[in-house]
C-alpha positions as CSV (number, residue, x, y, z in Angstrom):
1,M,3.4,-24.6,-1.8
2,E,0.0,-25.7,-0.5
3,R,-1.2,-29.1,-1.6
4,S,-4.5,-28.9,-3.6
5,S,-6.0,-31.4,-1.2
6,A,-5.9,-28.9,1.6
7,T,-9.3,-28.4,3.1
8,P,-10.9,-24.9,3.1
9,G,-10.6,-24.9,6.9
10,A,-6.9,-25.7,6.8
11,R,-6.3,-22.9,4.2
12,T,-8.1,-20.5,6.3
13,R,-6.1,-21.4,9.4
14,R,-2.9,-21.0,7.4
15,E,-3.9,-17.6,6.1
16,A,-4.7,-16.5,9.6
17,T,-1.3,-17.7,10.8
18,R,0.4,-15.9,7.9
19,Q,-1.6,-12.7,8.8
20,K,-0.3,-12.9,12.4
21,L,3.2,-13.3,11.2
22,Y,2.9,-10.3,8.9
23,E,1.6,-8.2,11.7
24,A,4.3,-9.3,14.1
25,A,7.1,-8.8,11.5
26,V,5.9,-5.4,10.4
27,T,5.6,-4.1,13.9
28,L,9.0,-5.4,15.0
29,I,10.8,-4.3,11.9
30,A,9.3,-0.8,12.2
31,E,10.4,-0.6,15.8
32,Q,14.0,-1.9,15.5
33,G,14.9,-2.5,11.8
34,F,15.1,-5.5,9.6
35,S,18.6,-6.7,10.6
36,A,18.0,-6.4,14.3
37,T,14.7,-8.4,14.2
38,T,15.0,-12.1,14.6
39,V,12.8,-15.0,13.7
40,D,12.5,-15.9,17.3
41,E,11.1,-12.5,18.1
42,I,8.7,-12.6,15.1
43,A,7.4,-16.0,16.3
44,E,7.1,-14.8,19.9
45,R,5.2,-11.6,19.0
46,A,2.9,-13.7,16.7
47,G,2.3,-16.2,19.5
48,V,3.5,-19.2,17.4
49,A,6.4,-21.6,17.5
50,K,9.5,-20.7,15.6
51,G,9.0,-23.7,13.3
52,T,5.7,-22.2,12.2
53,V,7.5,-19.3,10.8
54,Y,9.7,-21.6,8.6
55,Y,6.8,-23.7,7.7
56,N,5.2,-20.7,6.1
57,F,8.3,-18.8,4.9
58,A,11.7,-20.2,3.9
59,S,13.5,-17.3,5.7
60,K,13.1,-14.0,7.3
61,S,13.9,-12.3,4.0
62,V,11.2,-14.3,2.2
63,L,8.7,-13.4,5.0
64,F,9.5,-9.7,4.5
65,E,9.3,-10.0,0.7
66,E,5.8,-11.6,1.0
67,L,4.9,-9.0,3.6
68,L,5.6,-6.3,0.9
69,R,3.5,-8.2,-1.6
70,H,0.7,-8.6,0.8
71,G,0.6,-4.9,2.0
72,V,1.0,-3.3,-1.4
73,G,-1.5,-5.7,-2.7
74,L,-4.1,-4.5,-0.2
75,L,-3.3,-0.9,-1.1
76,T,-3.7,-1.6,-4.8
77,A,-7.1,-3.4,-4.2
78,S,-8.4,-0.5,-2.2
79,L,-7.3,2.0,-4.9
80,R,-9.0,-0.1,-7.6
81,K,-12.1,-0.5,-5.5
82,A,-12.4,3.3,-5.0
83,A,-12.0,4.0,-8.7
84,D,-14.5,1.3,-9.7
85,R,-17.0,2.5,-7.2
86,T,-16.8,6.1,-8.5
87,A,-17.3,4.9,-12.1
88,R,-20.4,2.9,-11.1
89,E,-21.8,6.0,-9.4
90,G,-21.2,8.2,-12.5
91,G,-18.4,10.2,-11.1
92,S,-15.7,12.0,-13.1
93,R,-12.2,10.9,-13.5
94,V,-11.1,13.6,-11.0
95,D,-13.7,12.2,-8.6
96,A,-12.1,8.8,-9.1
97,L,-8.6,10.2,-8.3
98,D,-10.0,12.0,-5.3
99,A,-11.6,8.7,-4.1
100,M,-8.3,7.0,-4.4
101,V,-6.6,9.7,-2.4
102,R,-9.0,9.0,0.4
103,A,-8.6,5.3,0.0
104,G,-4.9,5.7,0.3
105,L,-5.3,7.8,3.4
106,V,-7.6,5.2,5.0
107,F,-5.1,2.4,4.2
108,I,-2.2,4.4,5.8
109,D,-4.3,5.3,8.8
110,R,-5.0,1.6,9.3
111,Y,-1.4,0.4,8.5
112,P,1.0,3.1,9.5
113,A,3.9,0.8,10.4
114,F,3.7,-1.0,7.0
115,T,3.6,2.4,5.2
116,Q,6.8,3.5,7.1
117,L,8.5,0.3,6.1
118,Y,7.4,0.6,2.5
119,V,8.6,4.2,2.1
120,A,11.9,3.4,3.7
121,E,12.5,0.3,1.4
122,L,11.8,2.4,-1.7
123,W,15.1,4.2,-1.1
124,R,17.2,1.0,-0.6
125,T,18.9,-0.7,-3.5
126,N,20.8,-3.4,-1.8
127,R,17.8,-5.6,-0.7
128,S,17.1,-9.1,-2.3
129,W,13.5,-8.0,-2.6
130,Q,14.1,-4.8,-4.5
131,A,12.8,-6.2,-7.8
132,T,9.7,-7.5,-6.1
133,L,9.1,-4.1,-4.5
134,L,9.3,-2.4,-7.8
135,V,6.8,-4.7,-9.4
136,V,4.2,-4.4,-6.6
137,R,4.8,-0.6,-6.5
138,Q,4.1,-0.4,-10.2
139,E,0.9,-2.4,-9.8
140,A,-0.4,0.3,-7.4
141,V,0.7,3.2,-9.6
142,A,-0.8,1.5,-12.7
143,V,-4.3,1.9,-11.2
144,V,-3.9,5.6,-11.0
145,E,-2.3,5.7,-14.5
146,G,-5.4,3.9,-15.8
147,V,-7.7,6.6,-14.6
148,L,-5.4,9.4,-16.0
149,R,-5.4,7.7,-19.4
150,D,-9.1,7.3,-19.4
151,G,-9.5,10.9,-18.5
152,M,-7.3,12.0,-21.3
153,A,-9.1,9.9,-23.8
154,D,-12.4,11.4,-22.7
155,G,-11.0,14.9,-22.9
156,E,-11.4,15.6,-19.1
157,F,-7.6,15.9,-18.8
158,S,-5.1,17.8,-20.9
159,E,-3.1,15.7,-23.4
160,D,0.0,17.3,-21.9
161,V,-0.3,15.2,-18.7
162,D,2.7,13.0,-18.1
163,V,0.8,10.0,-17.1
164,P,3.6,7.9,-15.4
165,L,5.0,10.9,-13.6
166,T,1.7,12.3,-12.5
167,A,0.4,9.0,-11.2
168,A,3.7,8.5,-9.2
169,A,3.4,12.0,-7.9
170,L,-0.2,11.4,-6.7
171,V,0.7,8.3,-4.9
172,G,3.8,9.9,-3.4
173,M,1.7,12.9,-2.3
174,V,-0.6,10.7,-0.3
175,L,2.3,8.7,1.2
176,V,4.3,11.6,2.3
177,A,1.4,13.7,3.5
178,A,0.0,10.8,5.5
179,L,3.3,10.0,7.1
180,D,3.7,13.8,8.0
181,W,0.2,13.7,9.4
182,K,0.8,10.6,11.5
183,S,4.3,11.8,12.8
184,F,3.8,15.5,13.3
185,Q,0.1,16.4,13.1
186,P,-1.7,13.6,14.7
187,Q,-4.4,15.9,16.0
188,R,-5.7,16.3,12.5
189,S,-8.6,14.1,11.3
190,L,-8.5,12.0,8.2
191,D,-11.2,14.3,6.8
192,D,-8.9,17.3,7.4
193,V,-6.0,15.7,5.5
194,H,-8.2,14.4,2.7
195,A,-9.7,17.9,2.2
196,A,-6.3,19.5,1.9
197,L,-5.1,17.0,-0.6
198,S,-8.4,17.1,-2.5
199,R,-8.0,20.8,-3.0
200,L,-4.5,20.3,-4.4
201,L,-5.8,17.5,-6.7
202,Q,-8.9,19.5,-7.9
203,G,-6.8,22.4,-8.8
204,R,-3.7,20.8,-10.3
205,V,-5.0,17.8,-12.2
206,S,-8.2,19.4,-13.4
207,G,-6.3,22.6,-14.4
208,R,-8.0,25.1,-12.2
209,L,-4.8,26.4,-10.5
């Protein structure tokens, strides 16, 4: 835990170091798996001493757990920002959902290795960080749930919408479509992928299919 007396410069340097460790860890773990990745390799890839890893994180498991928090936190913030911007501009709830779809694609385009890890870890049940993963995953889904509930309250969406399941389905749609895009259809542009998902969203959620 950081001492409150730490200077802004020291805090900034520490955050920069942690960011380098996150980037090194996510790249290595995506390449060779969590178990095969060592702290020595993470330190070498980040360009820091091994002791620096342990100064910032108690263990490799703690580093990975914090990596999940950090990554999903960035995704959640981008979704919320997209929804808030749409509301300020007077857009509809469907417009807000569409903006969040695009924000999710932009995030995955920027952080494909993290997204691969995140999706893989969702299927595991024997990890020490599983509870943390469920919490941060719900934080991201809750942003979409909020827009759906607001849309139902305003009469824009049907009262029959299953909010938790629909929100999870929308997030899952973006994740799976983006991973397929990156793995099997990399020639497509982000605009192409967004346009395809937007048509699905506009038809299904707004009831025009």
